[in-house]
PDB file of the backbone (N, CA, C, O) and the ligand in Angstrom, with CONECT records:
HET     ZN  A 101       1
ATOM      1  N   MET A   1     -34.621 -49.292 -32.817  1.00  0.00           N
ATOM      2  CA  MET A   1     -35.710 -48.551 -31.988  1.00  0.00           C
ATOM      3  C   MET A   1     -36.239 -49.601 -30.885  1.00  0.00           C
ATOM      4  O   MET A   1     -36.368 -49.296 -29.699  1.00  0.00           O
ATOM      5  N   GLY A   2     -36.508 -50.781 -31.375  1.00  0.00           N
ATOM      6  CA  GLY A   2     -37.058 -51.803 -30.474  1.00  0.00           C
ATOM      7  C   GLY A   2     -36.047 -52.189 -29.370  1.00  0.00           C
ATOM      8  O   GLY A   2     -36.434 -52.297 -28.206  1.00  0.00           O
ATOM      9  N   LYS A   3     -34.786 -52.394 -29.709  1.00  0.00           N
ATOM     10  CA  LYS A   3     -33.815 -52.845 -28.760  1.00  0.00           C
ATOM     11  C   LYS A   3     -33.600 -51.778 -27.718  1.00  0.00           C
ATOM     12  O   LYS A   3     -33.591 -52.107 -26.532  1.00  0.00           O
ATOM     13  N   GLU A   4     -33.437 -50.589 -28.057  1.00  0.00           N
ATOM     14  CA  GLU A   4     -33.132 -49.536 -27.084  1.00  0.00           C
ATOM     15  C   GLU A   4     -34.295 -49.390 -26.033  1.00  0.00           C
ATOM     16  O   GLU A   4     -34.039 -49.420 -24.829  1.00  0.00           O
ATOM     17  N   SER A   5     -35.459 -49.245 -26.464  1.00  0.00           N
ATOM     18  CA  SER A   5     -36.593 -49.079 -25.529  1.00  0.00           C
ATOM     19  C   SER A   5     -36.743 -50.302 -24.631  1.00  0.00           C
ATOM     20  O   SER A   5     -37.241 -50.148 -23.516  1.00  0.00           O
ATOM     21  N   ASN A   6     -36.356 -51.476 -25.033  1.00  0.00           N
ATOM     22  CA  ASN A   6     -36.492 -52.592 -24.257  1.00  0.00           C
ATOM     23  C   ASN A   6     -35.518 -52.585 -23.087  1.00  0.00           C
ATOM     24  O   ASN A   6     -35.870 -52.953 -21.966  1.00  0.00           O
ATOM     25  N   THR A   7     -34.283 -52.159 -23.366  1.00  0.00           N
ATOM     26  CA  THR A   7     -33.197 -52.115 -22.255  1.00  0.00           C
ATOM     27  C   THR A   7     -33.637 -51.104 -21.213  1.00  0.00           C
ATOM     28  O   THR A   7     -33.587 -51.393 -20.017  1.00  0.00           O
ATOM     29  N   LYS A   8     -34.050 -49.971 -21.622  1.00  0.00           N
ATOM     30  CA  LYS A   8     -34.417 -48.855 -20.662  1.00  0.00           C
ATOM     31  C   LYS A   8     -35.525 -49.283 -19.771  1.00  0.00           C
ATOM     32  O   LYS A   8     -35.537 -48.975 -18.579  1.00  0.00           O
ATOM     33  N   ASN A   9     -36.499 -50.022 -20.358  1.00  0.00           N
ATOM     34  CA  ASN A   9     -37.727 -50.438 -19.718  1.00  0.00           C
ATOM     35  C   ASN A   9     -37.344 -51.365 -18.554  1.00  0.00           C
ATOM     36  O   ASN A   9     -37.823 -51.188 -17.434  1.00  0.00           O
ATOM     37  N   SER A  10     -36.536 -52.289 -18.807  1.00  0.00           N
ATOM     38  CA  SER A  10     -36.099 -53.325 -17.754  1.00  0.00           C
ATOM     39  C   SER A  10     -35.464 -52.723 -16.574  1.00  0.00           C
ATOM     40  O   SER A  10     -35.740 -53.091 -15.433  1.00  0.00           O
ATOM     41  N   ILE A  11     -34.537 -51.713 -16.867  1.00  0.00           N
ATOM     42  CA  ILE A  11     -33.805 -51.053 -15.771  1.00  0.00           C
ATOM     43  C   ILE A  11     -34.775 -50.236 -14.926  1.00  0.00           C
ATOM     44  O   ILE A  11     -34.714 -50.357 -13.703  1.00  0.00           O
ATOM     45  N   SER A  12     -35.614 -49.462 -15.445  1.00  0.00           N
ATOM     46  CA  SER A  12     -36.507 -48.632 -14.688  1.00  0.00           C
ATOM     47  C   SER A  12     -37.391 -49.527 -13.808  1.00  0.00           C
ATOM     48  O   SER A  12     -37.710 -49.188 -12.669  1.00  0.00           O
ATOM     49  N   LYS A  13     -37.761 -50.636 -14.352  1.00  0.00           N
ATOM     50  CA  LYS A  13     -38.610 -51.551 -13.654  1.00  0.00           C
ATOM     51  C   LYS A  13     -37.981 -52.140 -12.419  1.00  0.00           C
ATOM     52  O   LYS A  13     -38.640 -52.329 -11.396  1.00  0.00           O
ATOM     53  N   PHE A  14     -36.650 -52.441 -12.526  1.00  0.00           N
ATOM     54  CA  PHE A  14     -35.940 -52.984 -11.405  1.00  0.00           C
ATOM     55  C   PHE A  14     -35.843 -51.922 -10.249  1.00  0.00           C
ATOM     56  O   PHE A  14     -36.024 -52.274  -9.083  1.00  0.00           O
ATOM     57  N   TYR A  15     -35.580 -50.727 -10.553  1.00  0.00           N
ATOM     58  CA  TYR A  15     -35.380 -49.712  -9.534  1.00  0.00           C
ATOM     59  C   TYR A  15     -36.753 -49.369  -8.822  1.00  0.00           C
ATOM     60  O   TYR A  15     -36.794 -49.030  -7.639  1.00  0.00           O
ATOM     61  N   LYS A  16     -37.779 -49.472  -9.558  1.00  0.00           N
ATOM     62  CA  LYS A  16     -39.134 -49.162  -8.978  1.00  0.00           C
ATOM     63  C   LYS A  16     -39.437 -50.223  -7.914  1.00  0.00           C
ATOM     64  O   LYS A  16     -39.966 -49.886  -6.855  1.00  0.00           O
ATOM     65  N   ILE A  17     -39.114 -51.504  -8.173  1.00  0.00           N
ATOM     66  CA  ILE A  17     -39.478 -52.570  -7.243  1.00  0.00           C
ATOM     67  C   ILE A  17     -38.681 -52.462  -6.018  1.00  0.00           C
ATOM     68  O   ILE A  17     -39.225 -52.532  -4.916  1.00  0.00           O
ATOM     69  N   SER A  18     -37.365 -52.290  -6.161  1.00  0.00           N
ATOM     70  CA  SER A  18     -36.474 -52.305  -4.939  1.00  0.00           C
ATOM     71  C   SER A  18     -36.718 -51.080  -4.165  1.00  0.00           C
ATOM     72  O   SER A  18     -36.615 -51.149  -2.941  1.00  0.00           O
ATOM     73  N   GLY A  19     -37.027 -49.974  -4.724  1.00  0.00           N
ATOM     74  CA  GLY A  19     -37.295 -48.755  -4.044  1.00  0.00           C
ATOM     75  C   GLY A  19     -38.589 -48.892  -3.054  1.00  0.00           C
ATOM     76  O   GLY A  19     -38.598 -48.488  -1.891  1.00  0.00           O
ATOM     77  N   ASP A  20     -39.554 -49.459  -3.643  1.00  0.00           N
ATOM     78  CA  ASP A  20     -40.789 -49.646  -3.042  1.00  0.00           C
ATOM     79  C   ASP A  20     -40.672 -50.547  -1.776  1.00  0.00           C
ATOM     80  O   ASP A  20     -41.260 -50.308  -0.721  1.00  0.00           O
ATOM     81  N   LYS A  21     -39.859 -51.595  -1.994  1.00  0.00           N
ATOM     82  CA  LYS A  21     -39.603 -52.612  -0.966  1.00  0.00           C
ATOM     83  C   LYS A  21     -38.858 -51.987   0.254  1.00  0.00           C
ATOM     84  O   LYS A  21     -39.228 -52.240   1.401  1.00  0.00           O
ATOM     85  N   VAL A  22     -37.880 -51.228   0.008  1.00  0.00           N
ATOM     86  CA  VAL A  22     -37.098 -50.641   1.112  1.00  0.00           C
ATOM     87  C   VAL A  22     -38.006 -49.719   1.945  1.00  0.00           C
ATOM     88  O   VAL A  22     -37.907 -49.691   3.172  1.00  0.00           O
ATOM     89  N   GLU A  23     -38.866 -48.987   1.287  1.00  0.00           N
ATOM     90  CA  GLU A  23     -39.683 -47.994   1.968  1.00  0.00           C
ATOM     91  C   GLU A  23     -40.688 -48.642   2.912  1.00  0.00           C
ATOM     92  O   GLU A  23     -41.020 -48.101   3.966  1.00  0.00           O
ATOM     93  N   ARG A  24     -41.149 -49.789   2.514  1.00  0.00           N
ATOM     94  CA  ARG A  24     -42.152 -50.450   3.271  1.00  0.00           C
ATOM     95  C   ARG A  24     -41.679 -51.278   4.441  1.00  0.00           C
ATOM     96  O   ARG A  24     -42.436 -51.492   5.387  1.00  0.00           O
ATOM     97  N   ILE A  25     -40.418 -51.762   4.400  1.00  0.00           N
ATOM     98  CA  ILE A  25     -39.904 -52.671   5.340  1.00  0.00           C
ATOM     99  C   ILE A  25     -39.708 -51.915   6.697  1.00  0.00           C
ATOM    100  O   ILE A  25     -40.183 -52.395   7.726  1.00  0.00           O
ATOM    101  N   ARG A  26     -39.054 -50.808   6.708  1.00  0.00           N
ATOM    102  CA  ARG A  26     -38.796 -50.185   7.977  1.00  0.00           C
ATOM    103  C   ARG A  26     -39.094 -48.627   7.916  1.00  0.00           C
ATOM    104  O   ARG A  26     -38.948 -47.957   6.893  1.00  0.00           O
ATOM    105  N   ARG A  27     -39.510 -48.153   9.084  1.00  0.00           N
ATOM    106  CA  ARG A  27     -39.810 -46.698   9.139  1.00  0.00           C
ATOM    107  C   ARG A  27     -39.173 -46.173  10.400  1.00  0.00           C
ATOM    108  O   ARG A  27     -39.203 -46.812  11.452  1.00  0.00           O
ATOM    109  N   GLU A  28     -38.618 -45.040  10.278  1.00  0.00           N
ATOM    110  CA  GLU A  28     -37.917 -44.399  11.518  1.00  0.00           C
ATOM    111  C   GLU A  28     -38.958 -43.622  12.301  1.00  0.00           C
ATOM    112  O   GLU A  28     -39.903 -43.043  11.765  1.00  0.00           O
ATOM    113  N   CYS A  29     -38.733 -43.647  13.551  1.00  0.00           N
ATOM    114  CA  CYS A  29     -39.576 -42.978  14.551  1.00  0.00           C
ATOM    115  C   CYS A  29     -39.462 -41.455  14.429  1.00  0.00           C
ATOM    116  O   CYS A  29     -38.349 -40.935  14.494  1.00  0.00           O
ATOM    117  N   PRO A  30     -40.538 -40.739  14.260  1.00  0.00           N
ATOM    118  CA  PRO A  30     -40.470 -39.254  14.045  1.00  0.00           C
ATOM    119  C   PRO A  30     -40.062 -38.572  15.338  1.00  0.00           C
ATOM    120  O   PRO A  30     -39.613 -37.426  15.310  1.00  0.00           O
ATOM    121  N   ARG A  31     -40.203 -39.233  16.447  1.00  0.00           N
ATOM    122  CA  ARG A  31     -39.896 -38.623  17.702  1.00  0.00           C
ATOM    123  C   ARG A  31     -38.356 -38.813  18.036  1.00  0.00           C
ATOM    124  O   ARG A  31     -37.650 -37.877  18.413  1.00  0.00           O
ATOM    125  N   CYS A  32     -37.902 -40.107  17.861  1.00  0.00           N
ATOM    126  CA  CYS A  32     -36.562 -40.348  18.239  1.00  0.00           C
ATOM    127  C   CYS A  32     -35.534 -39.996  17.107  1.00  0.00           C
ATOM    128  O   CYS A  32     -34.350 -39.772  17.357  1.00  0.00           O
ATOM    129  N   GLY A  33     -36.036 -39.965  15.924  1.00  0.00           N
ATOM    130  CA  GLY A  33     -35.295 -39.551  14.823  1.00  0.00           C
ATOM    131  C   GLY A  33     -34.505 -40.678  14.107  1.00  0.00           C
ATOM    132  O   GLY A  33     -34.936 -41.831  14.127  1.00  0.00           O
ATOM    133  N   LYS A  34     -33.446 -40.380  13.527  1.00  0.00           N
ATOM    134  CA  LYS A  34     -32.718 -41.298  12.639  1.00  0.00           C
ATOM    135  C   LYS A  34     -32.056 -42.442  13.398  1.00  0.00           C
ATOM    136  O   LYS A  34     -31.466 -42.205  14.451  1.00  0.00           O
ATOM    137  N   GLY A  35     -32.134 -43.665  12.905  1.00  0.00           N
ATOM    138  CA  GLY A  35     -31.504 -44.775  13.570  1.00  0.00           C
ATOM    139  C   GLY A  35     -32.490 -45.549  14.404  1.00  0.00           C
ATOM    140  O   GLY A  35     -32.223 -46.705  14.734  1.00  0.00           O
ATOM    141  N   VAL A  36     -33.620 -44.970  14.763  1.00  0.00           N
ATOM    142  CA  VAL A  36     -34.556 -45.650  15.655  1.00  0.00           C
ATOM    143  C   VAL A  36     -35.731 -46.119  14.740  1.00  0.00           C
ATOM    144  O   VAL A  36     -36.527 -45.304  14.274  1.00  0.00           O
ATOM    145  N   PHE A  37     -35.815 -47.459  14.498  1.00  0.00           N
ATOM    146  CA  PHE A  37     -36.902 -47.988  13.668  1.00  0.00           C
ATOM    147  C   PHE A  37     -38.053 -48.431  14.454  1.00  0.00           C
ATOM    148  O   PHE A  37     -37.920 -48.841  15.607  1.00  0.00           O
ATOM    149  N   MET A  38     -39.235 -48.355  13.828  1.00  0.00           N
ATOM    150  CA  MET A  38     -40.441 -48.701  14.503  1.00  0.00           C
ATOM    151  C   MET A  38     -40.791 -50.166  14.223  1.00  0.00           C
ATOM    152  O   MET A  38     -40.518 -50.662  13.130  1.00  0.00           O
ATOM    153  N   ALA A  39     -41.361 -50.828  15.146  1.00  0.00           N
ATOM    154  CA  ALA A  39     -41.873 -52.160  15.046  1.00  0.00           C
ATOM    155  C   ALA A  39     -43.120 -52.264  14.239  1.00  0.00           C
ATOM    156  O   ALA A  39     -44.048 -51.482  14.444  1.00  0.00           O
ATOM    157  N   VAL A  40     -43.183 -53.201  13.326  1.00  0.00           N
ATOM    158  CA  VAL A  40     -44.323 -53.344  12.393  1.00  0.00           C
ATOM    159  C   VAL A  40     -45.378 -54.272  12.992  1.00  0.00           C
ATOM    160  O   VAL A  40     -45.094 -55.447  13.224  1.00  0.00           O
ATOM    161  N   HIS A  41     -46.512 -53.804  13.233  1.00  0.00           N
ATOM    162  CA  HIS A  41     -47.665 -54.676  13.648  1.00  0.00           C
ATOM    163  C   HIS A  41     -48.739 -54.781  12.573  1.00  0.00           C
ATOM    164  O   HIS A  41     -48.574 -54.224  11.487  1.00  0.00           O
ATOM    165  N   LYS A  42     -49.785 -55.449  12.837  1.00  0.00           N
ATOM    166  CA  LYS A  42     -50.848 -55.788  11.897  1.00  0.00           C
ATOM    167  C   LYS A  42     -51.282 -54.471  11.205  1.00  0.00           C
ATOM    168  O   LYS A  42     -51.245 -54.360   9.979  1.00  0.00           O
ATOM    169  N   ASP A  43     -51.680 -53.512  11.998  1.00  0.00           N
ATOM    170  CA  ASP A  43     -52.221 -52.230  11.376  1.00  0.00           C
ATOM    171  C   ASP A  43     -51.661 -50.967  11.938  1.00  0.00           C
ATOM    172  O   ASP A  43     -52.198 -49.867  11.816  1.00  0.00           O
ATOM    173  N   ARG A  44     -50.484 -51.218  12.594  1.00  0.00           N
ATOM    174  CA  ARG A  44     -49.823 -50.010  13.163  1.00  0.00           C
ATOM    175  C   ARG A  44     -48.324 -50.215  13.334  1.00  0.00           C
ATOM    176  O   ARG A  44     -47.787 -51.320  13.261  1.00  0.00           O
ATOM    177  N   LEU A  45     -47.672 -49.043  13.571  1.00  0.00           N
ATOM    178  CA  LEU A  45     -46.213 -49.105  13.832  1.00  0.00           C
ATOM    179  C   LEU A  45     -45.992 -48.595  15.280  1.00  0.00           C
ATOM    180  O   LEU A  45     -46.644 -47.633  15.685  1.00  0.00           O
ATOM    181  N   THR A  46     -45.133 -49.188  16.024  1.00  0.00           N
ATOM    182  CA  THR A  46     -44.849 -48.652  17.304  1.00  0.00           C
ATOM    183  C   THR A  46     -43.322 -48.558  17.583  1.00  0.00           C
ATOM    184  O   THR A  46     -42.539 -49.381  17.111  1.00  0.00           O
ATOM    185  N   CYS A  47     -42.938 -47.537  18.357  1.00  0.00           N
ATOM    186  CA  CYS A  47     -41.551 -47.378  18.680  1.00  0.00           C
ATOM    187  C   CYS A  47     -41.372 -47.998  20.001  1.00  0.00           C
ATOM    188  O   CYS A  47     -42.169 -47.801  20.918  1.00  0.00           O
ATOM    189  N   GLY A  48     -40.232 -48.820  20.115  1.00  0.00           N
ATOM    190  CA  GLY A  48     -39.943 -49.438  21.387  1.00  0.00           C
ATOM    191  C   GLY A  48     -39.189 -48.558  22.358  1.00  0.00           C
ATOM    192  O   GLY A  48     -38.975 -48.931  23.512  1.00  0.00           O
ATOM    193  N   LYS A  49     -38.790 -47.394  21.894  1.00  0.00           N
ATOM    194  CA  LYS A  49     -37.977 -46.571  22.700  1.00  0.00           C
ATOM    195  C   LYS A  49     -38.985 -45.546  23.420  1.00  0.00           C
ATOM    196  O   LYS A  49     -38.919 -45.388  24.639  1.00  0.00           O
ATOM    197  N   CYS A  50     -39.851 -44.905  22.689  1.00  0.00           N
ATOM    198  CA  CYS A  50     -40.700 -43.876  23.262  1.00  0.00           C
ATOM    199  C   CYS A  50     -42.164 -44.253  23.193  1.00  0.00           C
ATOM    200  O   CYS A  50     -43.051 -43.488  23.572  1.00  0.00           O
ATOM    201  N   SER A  51     -42.386 -45.455  22.696  1.00  0.00           N
ATOM    202  CA  SER A  51     -43.792 -46.091  22.630  1.00  0.00           C
ATOM    203  C   SER A  51     -44.745 -45.139  21.742  1.00  0.00           C
ATOM    204  O   SER A  51     -45.956 -45.058  21.947  1.00  0.00           O
ATOM    205  N   TYR A  52     -44.109 -44.474  20.796  1.00  0.00           N
ATOM    206  CA  TYR A  52     -45.010 -43.686  19.839  1.00  0.00           C
ATOM    207  C   TYR A  52     -45.700 -44.707  18.931  1.00  0.00           C
ATOM    208  O   TYR A  52     -45.108 -45.704  18.516  1.00  0.00           O
ATOM    209  N   THR A  53     -46.901 -44.438  18.655  1.00  0.00           N
ATOM    210  CA  THR A  53     -47.729 -45.382  17.808  1.00  0.00           C
ATOM    211  C   THR A  53     -48.254 -44.570  16.583  1.00  0.00           C
ATOM    212  O   THR A  53     -48.695 -43.423  16.653  1.00  0.00           O
ATOM    213  N   GLU A  54     -48.150 -45.307  15.477  1.00  0.00           N
ATOM    214  CA  GLU A  54     -48.684 -44.660  14.263  1.00  0.00           C
ATOM    215  C   GLU A  54     -49.545 -45.718  13.552  1.00  0.00           C
ATOM    216  O   GLU A  54     -49.088 -46.841  13.339  1.00  0.00           O
ATOM    217  N   PHE A  55     -50.784 -45.367  13.187  1.00  0.00           N
ATOM    218  CA  PHE A  55     -51.654 -46.266  12.546  1.00  0.00           C
ATOM    219  C   PHE A  55     -51.506 -46.230  11.041  1.00  0.00           C
ATOM    220  O   PHE A  55     -51.277 -45.182  10.436  1.00  0.00           O
ATOM    221  N   GLN A  56     -51.641 -47.378  10.472  1.00  0.00           N
ATOM    222  CA  GLN A  56     -51.525 -47.455   8.977  1.00  0.00           C
ATOM    223  C   GLN A  56     -52.904 -47.669   8.348  1.00  0.00           C
ATOM    224  O   GLN A  56     -53.537 -48.724   8.396  1.00  0.00           O
ATOM    225  N   LYS A  57     -53.289 -46.530   7.749  1.00  0.00           N
ATOM    226  CA  LYS A  57     -54.607 -46.512   7.082  1.00  0.00           C
ATOM    227  C   LYS A  57     -54.596 -47.115   5.757  1.00  0.00           C
ATOM    228  O   LYS A  57     -55.422 -47.951   5.391  1.00  0.00           O
ATOM    229  N   ASP A  58     -53.556 -46.633   4.987  1.00  0.00           N
ATOM    230  CA  ASP A  58     -53.531 -46.973   3.548  1.00  0.00           C
ATOM    231  C   ASP A  58     -53.162 -48.404   3.228  1.00  0.00           C
ATOM    232  O   ASP A  58     -53.533 -48.957   2.193  1.00  0.00           O
ATOM    233  N   GLN A  59     -52.388 -49.008   4.193  1.00  0.00           N
ATOM    234  CA  GLN A  59     -51.823 -50.345   3.859  1.00  0.00           C
ATOM    235  C   GLN A  59     -52.869 -51.453   4.275  1.00  0.00           C
ATOM    236  O   GLN A  59     -52.752 -52.595   3.830  1.00  0.00           O
ATOM    237  N   THR A  60     -53.823 -51.126   5.075  1.00  0.00           N
ATOM    238  CA  THR A  60     -54.733 -52.204   5.433  1.00  0.00           C
ATOM    239  C   THR A  60     -55.764 -52.492   4.348  1.00  0.00           C
ATOM    240  O   THR A  60     -56.509 -51.600   3.943  1.00  0.00           O
ATOM    241  N   LYS A  61     -55.805 -53.681   3.898  1.00  0.00           N
ATOM    242  CA  LYS A  61     -56.808 -54.031   2.876  1.00  0.00           C
ATOM    243  C   LYS A  61     -57.977 -54.657   3.489  1.00  0.00           C
ATOM    244  O   LYS A  61     -57.907 -55.780   3.988  1.00  0.00           O
ATOM    245  N   LYS A  62     -59.056 -53.960   3.467  1.00  0.00           N
ATOM    246  CA  LYS A  62     -60.304 -54.500   3.989  1.00  0.00           C
ATOM    247  C   LYS A  62     -61.352 -54.610   2.942  1.00  0.00           C
ATOM    248  O   LYS A  62     -61.868 -53.600   2.464  1.00  0.00           O
ATOM    249  N   SER A  63     -61.683 -55.831   2.569  1.00  0.00           N
ATOM    250  CA  SER A  63     -62.761 -56.030   1.558  1.00  0.00           C
ATOM    251  C   SER A  63     -64.084 -56.309   2.357  1.00  0.00           C
ATOM    252  O   SER A  63     -64.076 -56.946   3.410  1.00  0.00           O
ATOM    253  N   LYS A  64     -65.188 -55.808   1.803  1.00  0.00           N
ATOM    254  CA  LYS A  64     -66.453 -55.836   2.545  1.00  0.00           C
ATOM    255  C   LYS A  64     -66.926 -57.253   2.779  1.00  0.00           C
ATOM    256  O   LYS A  64     -67.975 -57.461   3.388  1.00  0.00           O
TER     257      LYS A  64
HETATM  258 ZN    ZN A 101     -39.506 -43.277  19.309  1.00  0.00          ZN2+
END
């Protein structure tokens, strides 16, 4: 019982980390579509092709 649950746990852990990383690194432009990635700035993303800008609210950590 102990051995089986241990193996499953480590596998799901690995997938969770890599999936989260990929999602955060690059984001495609909603206007230009697939293949056009947006540039990452401090608190926003911008597209170099159509200059579309998207602000990041959730990812900015502001402590009082
Ligand atoms: Zn664009």
